[in-house]
N, C-alpha and C positions, 0 to 999 in steps of 0.2 A: 300359448303360443307363436306365438307370430316367426318361422326363422324365414329368413330372408339371404339362398344359396346363392354366390356372385360369384363365375368361374367361364373360366373362355370354353371350356369343355364340359360338357357336362352327363351327354345325354348315354348312360351307360348300357339301355337298350337297344341300341341302334348300330351296328357295326358302319353304317355308312356316315355318320355324327364320331367315333371314336378314333381318335389318334394315339389314345396312350391307356398309363393307367387310372390317368385323374380322373376321368369320365365315368369308370367302375365308380370309384369312390364317392365320389359326388352325389352320383344316382341311388347309391343303396342307401346311402344314409338320407337322405330325403326322402327316400321310400319307407324306411327305418320311422324318420321321424313323421312321416305321416301313419303311418301305423298305427303310431303308440298315441295320436288326439290330436296331434301340433298342427297347423296352418303350417306350410312347404311352400313358400314361391322360390324359383331357378329364373336368373339373369343370365344368360351366354348369349351370344352371337350365334347369327342364325347360319352362318360360314355359307353362303350364296347353294342352302339346301333347301330354300323353299317345297319347289317343286315336286324334292322327293317326301318332305313330311306333310304337302298337300295328298300326295297319291297313296301314302300308308296310313294316314292317320286323320283325324277331325280336328283341324286345324282352325284357328279364327282369327279374323285378321283386326286387330281393335281400332280404335278412333285414336288412334296416336300421332301425328304426325309433325315431329320433334325437327325444326330446319333449326340450324346453328352452326355455330361456326368452330373448327378447333383449330386452336394457332401451334404451328409449330419453328419451335426456333433453335436451327439446326448447327450441330458442333461443325463446322468450317473444314476442323483439321479432318473429319469422319466423311463431311462431305463434301468434297470439293466440287467447285462446277455447278452447287446447284444453289440458290439464294438464301442468305441470311435468315428469312425470314418467312415463311408461305399459311396460306389460310388455305385448310381443310372447308368447303361449304360442304353440309352435309344435311340429309332429311331421313333420319332414324326414326325408321316403323316398328314396329311392333304385334306380333302373334302371340296366340294362349293357346297350347294343348295342353291338354290337363290327362294325365295319364297318372292312374294308378292312385287318385287320391292327391297327387300333386300339381301346382300348376305352372307350367314351365315356360316361360313368357323369351321369345325369341324376336333380339332385337337385329335389323336389317338395317342397311343403307351402302353408301358407295364403295365405304373399305370393310365393313364384318363382312359383306357379303364377296370379297378375296379370297382367293386361296382355295376353293371349294375339297382338293385335293391334297392339299399339306397340310390346310387349316394352321397351322405353324409358319410363320413365314422365318427362312432358312437365316441360320446367322448372316452366308456373308453374305445377303441383300444387304445389309447395313452400310450403310453409303453410300448406297446404289441406286435402290430400290424403294417409293416411298409405301410399297405395301409393307415396307420395316416397320409402320407405326401404326398394325394393325391392332394390337393389342392395345396399344397407348388410347386408341380412339377407344378401341370398346370401355377403358375406362373414362374415359370423358361422357360417350352414351350412354353408357351403364348406368351411370353416378346419377345423370338427366333422368333419368326416367325411374331410377330408384327414389329419386326425390319427389319426385311430381308427376309420374305419371303411374306410380305402384299405388294402389289404395290398401295403406298398411294400416288399419284398426286402428281400435281404442288405444289398443296396449304397445308399450315400446316392443322394437322389431328388435330380433337379434339375427346380424347381419355376419353371415359365413362366409368369408371371403377365401377364395382359393390361389396359391403358390403369391407371395410375394411381386414379382415380374407383372403379373396381371393385377396388383389392384393396391400399388401402393400410395395413391391418392384416395382413398376413402379411409382410411384411421383419422387423417388430419385434416379431411373436410367435413365427415360427419361427424368426431369429436364432442365437438358442442352441442351439437342437433340432439334435444334431451328423447327424441323420436328412435333415435338406434345405440346399439351397443354393437360394438364390434369388432370381432373374431376375425384371429389373421390362421388361415390354418396352411401349415408347411406340407407339402405333397413331397416336394424332389430338396435338394441342399444348395441350390445354387453358391454361387460363391456370395459371401454372408456382407464383402464390402463391396458387390457390385454395385454400380454408381450407372445414374442418370446425368441426363447432362444439366447442370444447374438451371441458367437460363432458361430455361426450357421448364421447368419443375415450377422456379420463379413465377415464371408464365402461366401458368396450370391454377396451379393456388391463387392468384392475382383471380382468373376467372372463375372461382367458385367464392373469392371473397374471405379467401383462410389466410391467416397471418401463422408462420413458422419458423422461430428462429435458427436457418440454416448453416449458423455458423457455428454452433452448438453441437452440430453434427458433423462440422468438418475433422475430418484428423491432424494429428500435429505433424511438420516436416520430420521427414526421417533422417539422423546422420548417420556417416559411419560404414566401414566397408564389410559388416554385418548386413544390416540397413538395406544397403546395396545390393549386397549377395542377393538376399530375399527378394526383393521386389525384382529384381532381374531371373530369377530360376520359378518364382512360387506360380507365376502364370501358366505354363507347361501341367503341374498337377492340380490345376481346374479347382482348385481349394480357394482360391483369391485369383483377385482381376489387380490387371496395374496403376496404380495410383492415375486418372485425370489432374487436367490440369486446371477444369471448371467440371468437379463435377461432387454429388453429394450420395453417400450409401443409401438407399431407398430400405434397407430394412432394419439399419439404426432410424430411421423414419418411420417406419410402422413400428417398432419394439416401444420409441418413445411418446406414440399415440392412441397405438388400439388399446383396448378393453381386455383381449386376455388374448395368448400365444397359444394355438393348437399343436401339439404333435402326435402324427402319427405309431411310434414307439417310444419305448425307453432308453434304446440306446440311440434313437436319432435326437431323443432331447437331452443326452450326454453329449454325443456331437458338435452340437450346434451351441451349444454351450460353452465349450472348452477346447474344441478341436483337437483333445489327447493326443500326444502318439503320434501325432501327422505334420509333415513339414509347413506347414500352417501355426503351430499352435505356438510357437515363440511369436511371430510377428501379431500374429492378431492382441496377443497379452499387450500390444503397446501403441492399441486403434481405440480409435474415441468406440466403436460399435461394441465393442467389446467388456468399455465399462458400463456402456445401456443394458447390452444383456444380462451384466451382473444385476443392474437398478431394475430391468422389467421380470428377474425372477420370478417373484409372488407369483407375476400371473399368467406363468410359463404352467404348462400343466400335456398328460399325454392323453390324447380322446382316445386313440387306437384305430387300430385295422383290422380286415377281418377277411375272410372266404363270403362270397355272396351266398344264399341262402338257396340261391335255383339250381348252386352247383353242388351245393351239401344233398338237396336231398334227390340228390339223381342215383340212380343204382349202377354202379358200376359191370355189375352181372350180366347187367342187359345189352355192353359192348362186349363184339368179338372180338377181341383184340390180334390174332390173326388176322384177319378179313381186316382189320385196317391197318396193317405193316404192308402183305401183300398187296392194298389197292396203293401203296406209297411206294410200291418197287422193294419192300424190302423184306426180310428173311425172318418173319415171328419167330424161329427158334434161335437168335441172338438175341443178347442182352442188349436195350436200348436207351442211346441218354437222346432228353429232349431239353429241346430250347426256343425260350417262344419270348419275340418282344419288339418294341421299334427297334428299326433299323440305326443305330448310333455306336458307330463302331467304338466310341473312346468311350462315354459312360457303361456300357455294358457287355464294356469288354472281350467284343466280338473279334478282335484283330489277333486276339491272344488264342482265343478258342480256337478258331480257324488253323490255327499255328499246329494251338495242341492235336486239332482231330485228326489234321496232314499225320502230325508224326505220330499220333495213337493210331490209326488206318497203315501207317505205312511198315508193323510189325505186326500188328494184330486186325486181320481180314475179319473176324466175325465179333464185329460189333458195328450195331447200328447208330444212328446220329440220326436224329428229325430237328433242322435248325427253323426256324420260323423269325425274318427280319423286315417285319412289316415296314413297305418305304411311301406307303399312301393311305389315304382312307379307303376303307375295305367297301364293300359292299355285293359286290359278284365274285369275287373271291381272284380274279385275274388281273392280274398287272404286269404288264410288259413291260417296266424298268429295273434294269439290276441296278440294286444299292452299289456292289463294290463287288469290280471285277476279279481280282483275288479268291474271292470270297467263290464267283462263279466257277472259276477255274476248278480249286478244288473237289468242289461238288460234282463237276463234270467228271474228273479225275478218278474219282473213286464212286461213282454211279453204281446204285442195290448196295453204296453203304452209307451213303448219304442222299438227301434230299434236303433240299436245298427249299425254302420257297419264300419270299418276295409281297406276298399278299397280309393282308389284315384280313381274316375272317370271322365268323360267328362262334359262338360259346360251343353250337353244336361239338364245330367240326374240334375247336380246342379242347372238347370233356375230352372227348373219343381218343383224341390224339392224348391226352393226360394218363385217362385210361391206361393204353398199351405203353408209357411209358415203364421202364423201369428207374431210373435216375433221371434227373433234371438237371442242368448246367445253367447259373446262376454266378458267371466271375466278375462282378459288378465292380466299378473302378472310380476313386475319387469320392465313396462316397458320397455322390449325385443322384444315381437313380439305384432300385436297393430293390425292387422287385417285389414288394410287398405282399401285394396281391397277385403275384403269378406265380411265385414261390410257393406261396398257402394253398394255391389252388391244385398247384402241381403235388404238392406234400400230402393233399388232403384225400386224392386217390392212390396215395401211396408209395409213389416218387422220390425216392432217396434222392437227399439235395446233397450236391458238389459243389459249393459258393464260398462266396470271399469272408473271409471273418471279420466279415465290418460290425461297428459299432451298430449300427442302424437295424441291422439282422440277427440281431446276438439274441433273440426272443426264442427264434428258430432253434436253436441248440447243433446248427450242423458245426460249430465251431469246437464244439467241446470233445476232449478225450473220447476214439471208438470205445475205449473200453468201458465210460461213465455210463450206467443205465438209464441216463435220459439222454445222449446221444440219439444223432439223426440223419445223421449220413459225415461227407468230406467236406474238411475247411481248407484255403489255397489261402498267402498270406493275402493281406491287403494291399492297394495299388495306387500309387500318387505320378505313373511316369507312365506316358501317350504309347512308346512302345517298349513293351515289358518283357525282354525275353524270362526276365524272369518268374515272372506269371503265368509264360505259356509253358515255361517247364514245371514248374509246380502243378500247375492244370489238368497238363499228360500225364503224371506220376499221380496226378489221384482219381483221374479216369483208368489207368490200367489197373490200380487198386480196387478201385471199385467194381469193375469188372470181373478179376480174380475172385473175389469175394460171394459176387453174385454165381458161380461157374464151381467153383470148389468149397463153399461154408454154405450154403443155401439158407440155415438156421440162422445164423449172424446177418445175413439179408435180410431174411423176412424180421428181426426182429428190427435194424432198423427201419425199414418199410410198416411197419407195424406203428414202432411210436412215432413217425413220418407221421403216418394220418390220423392219430388218438389227438397230439398235440396240434395239428394245422386247425379240427375240427371244433380247438376250443377257442375259437376268434372269431369271433360271431358279430354282427351287424346289430342283434338287440344288444349287446354287452359293451361295442362302442359307441352306438348311439344313448344308448343311458349313462353311459361317463356322461358323456359332452350335453347331455340336460339337464344332469344336476348342476355340471359346472356353471353352465348360462344361469339357471337361475341365484345360484346363488353367488354369481358377479351380478350379480340384477340385484339383488339384494343387500351387496356392500360387502361382499365375503368374498376371498381370492384364493386363489388353490394353497399359496405362502411355498417357501424355499424351508426345504428339512436342514436341518443340521446336516446330517449323512450326505446328502446332495453337494452343502458345499464345502464338504471337507473334502469332501472326493471330488471334485475340481479343484483344491487347492485353493478354496475362496475363505483363507481364513479371518479375512476382514470383513465380513458378513455374519460371521458369526457373534452371536449374543453374549453378555459374556456371562448368563444363566447356562448357554449351551454347553462353553468348556467346563463347565461343576457335573451337568448332566450327562454329557455325551464326549468324558473326557479319554473313554477308553477308545473310540473311534474316534474320535482328533486325534489321539497319539496313532494313531494303524496309518492315519492319511497322509499324518508330517512323517512318519515313519519312512512308507512309503514314498516320496518323495527328495526326501534327503535333504527335511527341511529345516534346520534344526530351531528357527525362533519359534515356527508355531509349537513342536518338539516340546523345548523346554519353556513351555507354558503349560504346558501336561506335569512333564519330567522335570522341574524346577531344576534337582543333581543328574546333571549328564554325566555317567562315568565314560571313561575308557571304552570301553567296552558299546557304549551305546552311540559315540563319535563315530566309531566303527564300523558299527553296524548302519548310521545314514552314510557315513562315506560311501558302501556298498552298494547304498539304494542309489547315491548320487551320481554312481558309477557305473553301473548297472543301468541308467536311465541315461548314461551322457551329459549329464550338468555338469561339466568340468569346472565351473565361473563357484558352485557349491561345494565342488568337491576340495578343489582349492584354499575356501577357508575352513576346510573341515580339517583339510591336513597340515594349516597352518597353529591348530589350536592340540592335533594330536602331535607335532614336531615331529614325526614320523620318517625317517629317510627315503623307506622301502615307498610307502607312499606320493610323496613330493618325486620319486623316478617314476613311479608309473605314471605322473601328471607331463610330467618333463620331457618323457620318453615316448610320447605319442606321435609325435610329429618329428622328420630327421627333415633336412634337406642341404644339400651338399650338390658342388655342380661339376659338371660334365664336358665334356668336348661339345655333345651335344645342346645344353642347357642347361639349368638345375634339374634335379631328380629329386621328388617330392616323394618322401615313404611315409605312411600313415600307419599305425600299429593301434589294431583295438581287436583283443581277441573274442570280442562278441559283434562284430558290426561281420555283415552281410558285402555288405557294398558300400563305395566310398563316391563322392563326386565335388570335386573342386571345384569352385566360383568364381570364375576372375574378370574383373571387367571387361576382358576380352573373349569372355565364352565359359564353355562348362569342360571338365575334362572328367573323363570315366577314370579312374585307379583302377587297375587290375592286378589280381593276384586271387589270393583266397588264406584260409586257415587264419582269418585277423592280421594279416600283413599287405596291404595295398602301394603298388609305386605307378608315378608316370613321370616322364621327362617333359619342358617344357621347353618352348623353343624363345622365349624372354624370358631373364629376370622379370620378377618379382619381388620390389622394394618393401611392399605393404604387406599387410596382414592376410593370412591367409585362410581363406573359410569353406570350411566342406559341409556337406551336408551327409549325413548316413543315413544306411536303413541297417537298425539291428538286428540280430535274431529275435524271433518273436514278431517282428513288423512293425517296431515303433522308430520313427523318423526322428534324429534332432541336429543341430546344427553346433561347430564347433568353429568360435575364432580365435587362430593359435599368434598370437601377438608378433611383430617382427622379431621381436629381442627374445624371444622364449623358445624359439626354433635348435633344440641342441642335441649331440649325439645322443642315437636311441639307446636306452640302458635300459640293462636286462629290467623284468618286472620280476616286482615281489612277489611274494610267494603269500597265500592263505585270505586272498580275497575271491568274494563270488562276482563272476563276470556271468555266469550265463540267465 
């Protein structure tokens, strides 16, 4: 089998060309595929590092000089002051590096050689600097090389492309080419409705002679107060992008045209399929991409992620922990917490991390922290740039207890520091970046994780209750808020708890550490590669992964179930329907639903804050107590300062009122929250709720339904 990897970052064996975990993911799979006897080619940008590659490896320049033009059609609302259309004349050259059985093709041209330090364009460069289009140029130049410059061989090639934003042209362009089977691998969860400028996309599809019905990918217009509130609030959650006047979602394009969709963990697949319990779940259900995700479910599979073999082969006993920590200016006698990631204050939860560290060190000086926030590509380990002044100020103030580094360093340094760490800190937010490889590496060395209880990393088991025999560490709630004091507070609490257990209950710490080490070492690239190879071969033969009834029911996709599923999987479907308070689906499994069943359905819907289903069930039950529960959750009363809004929900941790004029955080505790507005609100009130346990839900309270607060009825499960 010939596997062609198409990736913006792929050289996981050289820190100079690494920026994040993607390079490690691409390279480790490439090497494993080659070890199993397959031909592997990698197409990737040179990123202006040809001199470095020549100096360190046997690099061969190919007789390939592709003179072509990339057309740009700019969104005038974004690129003010720029021409509406531009042509980028390029000469793309190719160099070949054969390394450990893998052929790596480095593409170099006027744009692919930009940003040798950052590698990736900064988001703020959009609308300002044409270097922003470097990834787009890679798609065009890479596609041209793939189709005309690469010797494919006699058999069809599997093109495994990484990260949708960096390859959305490949599936539609290669769709009808019998030489290719295209696999889209998602390494991070960018907003699933993120869009590209439609005129630009149309021009590029035309460039490659590809016809796609883009109208079928567009979203229907949204109406109403709830839709307006979600559109206003969701961009700040990083789960969704705001709608563009002339945009097309590129993941919908990929999912509708690629042969396979490859996910790294079961939790990542679950997250990207339904966005369950997130602020985006309700809005996602109304988008075209949600329908396409369901329609493409049979082509989705979990390929897996792993800890590099070279990391697992090392001997921790060869690392002198005291020497490592002393060299960092820290006291080896103290419990040590370690965080290593690229600098990304939101995605990596680093703002909340530093607030938590500051709070912990303010009252517990006997704790060490080692934090690496890489701001640029590495190589010599020296980076002068400071990523965040606040982070640096905290580090300077706690010198001798907190070591902060801004450099990307090699595996030898990272391994030594990992072995020296007692705990690892991974408070990822928005489920965009999930520390899959880094967390596995640290756990494989015995570091106990303190991380977010997000779906993407549930396979690491740190979210399990600590008394569970398989638990590995400590969890903090999921976060979809840019500046999240709840996350910072929870993180500080977990760090204090972890330090206390390390000091006072060494047997418990050892159990968690042993569990972490044993679990992480089960995730190998051999297993991940074997799973993918089997799936690739089956798809080439016309056999797709398929959608299981359990998975469809778990997402609430009851309409995707076959008639036979309702018989053979009746119990599982009934449990899923009951958990969602879905009466229609539950009745297909249990035709005679008694009052006790209706009350259990009401309780489940109420626990999820699904008040539309609650109202339906309350009407069927004709129970005044349940009606009082629903009617009593919101009170609006006039005051001299303006209308006072009170919201009551016993299992809510926070309540956000979203109005056309902006957001208002209600204050309170124990299930009662309130705020006073400076203006009248004649229309419906829309609230974003964060429930105990981490679920987020929307509640639209119609104008006529704001009644005085009534005592909540007894006998209802609210936890």
